[in-house]
C-alpha positions in Angstrom: 0.0 0.0 0.0 2.8 2.5 0.9 4.8 1.8 -2.2 1.7 1.8 -4.5 0.7 5.2 -3.1 4.2 6.5 -3.5 4.4 5.3 -7.1 1.0 6.7 -8.0 1.9 10.1 -6.5 5.1 10.3 -8.6 7.6 10.3 -5.8 11.2 9.1 -6.4 12.0 7.6 -3.1 10.6 6.8 0.3 11.6 7.2 3.9 10.9 4.1 6.0 10.3 4.6 9.8 10.2 2.6 13.0 6.8 4.1 13.8 4.7 1.1 12.8 6.6 0.0 9.7 10.1 -1.5 10.5 11.3 -2.5 14.0 14.8 -1.4 14.7 17.1 -4.4 14.4 14.9 -6.4 12.1 17.4 -6.5 9.3 15.7 -9.2 7.4 12.5 -7.1 7.2 14.6 -4.1 6.2 16.2 -6.0 3.4 12.8 -7.2 2.2 11.5 -3.6 2.2 14.6 -2.5 0.3 14.1 -5.0 -2.4 10.4 -4.2 -2.6 11.2 -0.5 -2.9 13.6 -1.1 -5.7 11.1 -3.3 -7.6 8.6 -0.5 -7.3 11.1 1.7 -9.2 11.9 3.8 -6.1 14.9 4.3 -3.8 15.1 4.4 0.0 16.0 8.0 1.0 16.1 7.5 4.7 15.2 5.5 7.8 13.5 7.6 10.5 13.8 6.5 14.1 12.4 7.8 17.4 15.9 7.3 18.9 17.1 10.3 20.9 20.8 10.8 21.4 21.9 11.2 25.0 18.6 9.8 26.2 18.3 6.3 24.8 20.7 3.4 25.2 23.4 3.1 22.5 22.2 -0.5 21.8 19.0 1.1 20.5 21.1 3.2 18.1 23.0 0.2 16.9 19.7 -1.5 16.0 18.4 1.6 14.2 21.7 1.9 12.3 21.6 -1.8 11.3 18.1 -1.3 10.0 19.2 1.7 7.9 22.1 -0.2 6.5 19.8 -3.2 5.7 17.6 -0.8 3.8 20.6 0.6 2.0 19.5 4.0 3.2 22.0 6.8 2.9 20.5 8.6 5.9 19.3 7.9 9.4 16.9 10.6 10.7 16.9 10.8 14.5 16.6 13.3 17.4 18.5 14.9 20.3 17.6 14.4 23.9 15.2 16.7 25.8 16.9 19.6 27.5 17.8 19.1 31.1 18.6 21.5 33.9 22.0 22.6 32.6 22.0 23.9 29.0 25.8 24.0 28.8 26.2 20.4 30.1 23.4 19.2 27.8 25.1 20.8 24.8 28.5 19.4 25.7 27.1 15.9 26.1 25.2 16.1 22.8 28.4 17.3 20.9 30.4 14.4 22.2 27.6 11.8 21.6 26.9 13.0 18.1 30.5 12.8 17.1 30.7 9.2 18.4 27.4 8.3 16.7 28.7 9.9 13.5 31.8 7.8 13.6 29.8 4.6 14.0 27.3 5.5 11.2 30.0 6.8 8.9 31.7 3.5 9.0 28.7 2.1 7.2 28.3 5.1 4.9 25.2 6.4 6.7 24.7 10.1 7.4 22.9 11.1 10.6 20.3 13.9 10.2 19.1 15.3 13.5 15.7 16.9 13.5 14.7 20.2 15.3 12.5 19.8 18.3 11.2 22.5 20.7 12.0 20.5 23.8 15.6 19.5 22.8 19.0 21.1 22.6 18.4 21.4 18.9 15.4 23.7 19.4 16.2 26.1 16.6 18.5 26.6 13.6 20.4 29.1 15.7 21.2 26.4 18.3 21.8 23.8 15.5 24.3 26.2 13.8 26.4 26.5 17.0 26.3 22.8 17.9 26.9 21.4 14.4 29.8 23.7 14.0 31.3 22.3 17.2 30.5 18.7 16.1 32.0 19.4 12.7 31.5 15.8 11.4 31.0 14.9 7.8 28.3 12.3 8.7 26.3 14.5 11.1 23.9 16.9 9.5 20.6 18.6 10.2 17.1 17.6 9.0 15.7 21.1 8.3 12.0 21.8 8.7 10.3 25.2 8.5 9.2 26.6 11.8 5.5 27.1 12.2 4.3 30.6 11.3 7.9 31.7 10.5 8.2 34.5 8.0 10.0 34.1 4.7 12.9 36.2 5.9 13.2 34.3 9.1 13.2 31.0 7.2 15.8 32.2 4.8 18.0 33.4 7.7 17.5 30.0 9.4 18.7 28.1 6.2 21.6 30.4 5.8 22.7 29.9 9.4 23.1 26.2 8.8 24.4 26.3 5.2 26.6 23.3 4.4 25.1 21.3 7.3 21.7 20.5 6.0 21.3 16.8 5.0 17.7 16.9 4.1 14.5 19.0 4.1 11.5 17.4 6.0 8.2 19.1 5.4 4.5 18.7 5.9 2.1 19.2 3.0 0.8 22.4 4.5 4.2 23.9 4.5 4.2 24.1 0.7 1.1 26.3 0.4 -2.1 25.6 -1.4 -0.8 22.6 -3.4 -1.3 24.4 -6.6 1.8 23.1 -8.3 4.0 25.9 -9.7 1.2 28.4 -9.1 1.1 27.7 -5.3 0.7 30.8 -3.2 4.2 30.0 -1.7 5.9 29.1 -5.0 8.3 32.0 -5.0 9.3 31.3 -1.3 10.0 27.6 -2.0 12.0 28.4 -5.1 14.3 30.4 -2.9 14.4 27.8 -0.1 15.3 25.1 -2.5 17.9 27.3 -4.3 19.5 28.0 -0.9 19.5 24.3 -0.1 21.1 23.4 -3.4 23.8 26.1 -3.1 25.0 25.2 0.4 28.3 23.9 -0.9 28.0 20.2 -1.4 28.8 18.4 -4.7 26.2 19.7 -7.2 25.8 16.1 -8.5 24.5 14.9 -5.1 20.8 14.5 -4.6 19.0 17.0 -2.4 16.2 15.1 -0.7 12.9 16.7 0.4 10.9 14.3 2.6 7.2 14.9 2.8 6.5 13.6 6.3 2.7 14.0 6.5 -0.2 14.9 4.4 -3.1 17.1 5.6 -6.1 14.8 5.9 -4.2 11.8 4.6 -5.4 12.4 1.1 -3.1 10.7 -1.5 -4.1 13.4 -4.1 -2.5 16.0 -1.8 0.8 14.0 -1.9 0.7 13.9 -5.7 0.1 17.7 -5.7 3.0 18.3 -3.3 5.3 16.1 -5.5 4.2 18.0 -8.6 5.0 21.3 -6.9 8.5 20.3 -5.9 9.1 18.8 -9.3 8.1 22.0 -11.0 10.2 24.2 -8.8 13.2 21.9 -9.3 12.7 22.1 -13.1 12.8 25.9 -12.8 16.0 25.8 -10.8 17.6 23.4 -13.3 16.7 25.8 -16.1 17.9 28.9 -14.3 21.2 27.3 -13.2 21.7 24.8 -16.0 22.6 22.2 -13.5 21.1 19.2 -11.7 18.9 19.9 -8.7 17.1 17.2 -6.7 
C-alpha cells in the first residue's frame, strides 16, 4: 500500500520509519523492504527512528543503524535528547555523543540527520548552527523543517545559518502552500528555499532530498500535488542554473 501510493503520486524515493513499519534491528524485514522498494522503481531515501541521542541506550542506536544499513538507506533521521537542567552540560554531552554516533554511522556510509524539536538542545536553527559547528563531522547533519508561522525572511535566515550542514528537508504538505503546483501561493518562497538548499556547498551532482512527512487529511491526491509542486520548482532551478537539482 505504501509503495503503491508513492508510485501513483510520482515520488522518487521513500523514507521508512520505526513508527509502525520496521522494527529497529529487524534487518531481514529491512532488506525485504529495500528489495520491494527497488522493484517498485523507487529508492530508499532515509530510515527515520524515534531514537534520541543522550537519552536512549546506545544499543538502540546500533539497532536503528543496522536497519538503515539493511535498507541501503544513505540517511538515518533521529533526534537529540530533551533539555535538562544545565544547558551548557546538555550541549557538551550532545556534541560528544553526536561525534561518536557519527563515527559509527560513517563506518557504514550512513549520514545522521538530527531533527529540530522544541524540547531539545536542537530547538532552533540558531542552536543547531552552533552545535553542528562544534561537532564538525561529515556524517552528522541537520534535517531542516520550516518553523510554524515563521516569516519568509526568518526561514531564509535559518537556512543560511546552517548552510553546508543541511542533510535533508523534512516538510508537511501544509508547508508548501495551497498545493497548486508551480502556481502555489508560496511558490516563490519555496523556489528560494530550494535554491539556498542546493547552493550550500556540497557536490552539485549529489541529490537534495525533500521528505514529505505528513499529508493534511491523509489524502493521496495531496501527496501527488506536493510532488508536482516540488518537481516544478526543481525544473525551474535546473533551467535557471543549467545544473542538476534534486
